[in-house]
C-alpha positions as CSV (number, residue, x, y, z in Angstrom):
1,M,-0.2,0.2,0.2
2,V,2.9,2.7,0.9
3,Q,4.5,1.7,-2.2
4,R,1.5,2.3,-4.6
5,V,1.0,6.0,-2.6
6,L,4.8,6.6,-3.3
7,L,4.6,5.5,-6.9
8,T,1.3,6.5,-8.3
9,P,2.6,10.6,-7.5
10,T,6.2,9.5,-8.8
11,A,5.0,8.1,-12.3
12,L,2.7,11.1,-13.0
13,V,5.3,14.1,-11.8
14,C,7.2,11.5,-14.9
15,A,4.7,11.8,-17.5
16,I,3.9,15.3,-16.9
17,S,7.4,16.7,-17.3
18,L,9.0,14.3,-19.8
19,P,7.0,14.7,-22.8
20,W,8.9,17.7,-24.2
21,Q,12.1,15.1,-24.6
22,A,9.6,13.4,-27.3
23,L,10.1,16.8,-29.3
24,A,13.6,15.3,-30.1
25,C,12.6,12.0,-31.3
26,P,14.0,12.2,-35.4
27,V,11.1,10.0,-36.4
28,C,8.6,12.6,-35.6
29,G,10.4,15.2,-38.2
30,F,11.6,17.4,-35.1
31,G,15.3,16.2,-34.8
32,Q,18.1,17.4,-37.2
33,D,18.5,16.0,-41.0
34,G,21.7,13.9,-40.1
35,T,20.1,12.5,-37.1
36,R,16.5,11.6,-39.2
37,N,18.5,9.8,-41.9
38,A,21.2,8.3,-39.2
39,F,17.9,6.7,-37.7
40,L,16.2,5.7,-41.1
41,G,19.6,4.2,-42.1
42,T,20.0,2.2,-38.9
43,A,16.1,0.8,-39.2
44,I,16.9,-0.2,-42.8
45,L,20.1,-2.1,-41.7
46,M,18.7,-4.2,-38.6
47,T,15.8,-4.9,-41.1
48,L,17.6,-6.0,-44.1
49,V,20.5,-8.1,-42.0
50,P,17.9,-10.8,-40.4
51,L,16.5,-11.4,-43.9
52,V,19.5,-11.4,-45.7
53,F,21.2,-13.9,-42.7
54,V,17.6,-16.3,-42.9
55,G,17.9,-16.3,-46.8
56,T,21.5,-17.3,-46.9
57,V,20.8,-19.9,-44.5
58,L,17.6,-21.4,-46.5
59,F,19.9,-21.1,-49.5
60,L,22.8,-23.1,-48.2
61,I,20.4,-25.8,-46.9
62,R,18.7,-26.0,-50.0
63,R,21.8,-26.4,-52.1
64,H,23.4,-28.6,-49.6
65,L,19.7,-30.8,-49.9
66,K,20.6,-31.0,-53.9
67,K,23.9,-31.8,-53.6
68,G,23.2,-34.6,-51.4
69,S,20.6,-35.7,-53.6
70,A,22.6,-35.7,-56.5
71,I,25.9,-37.9,-54.7
72,N,22.6,-40.3,-53.6
73,K,22.0,-41.2,-57.2
74,P,23.0,-44.3,-58.6
75,V,25.2,-44.7,-61.5
76,T,23.7,-45.8,-64.7
77,D,26.3,-47.5,-67.6
78,E,25.5,-46.2,-70.8
């Protein structure tokens, strides 16, 4: 009960006093141009790296399975 009494006013003060910091958000367009470009560049990088990684793993697995199926084929004399 005492923690709730202390936590509620503290949370209220933080919620009222901190919104001005949101104006510096580069996504909102209020940041400097270099900051916005850096944010977008890193967002694109963090999006593409996992996709390329998963694609590469799938490609290598597929190539390995195809190579394995070619090795296991019986040799026919013609």
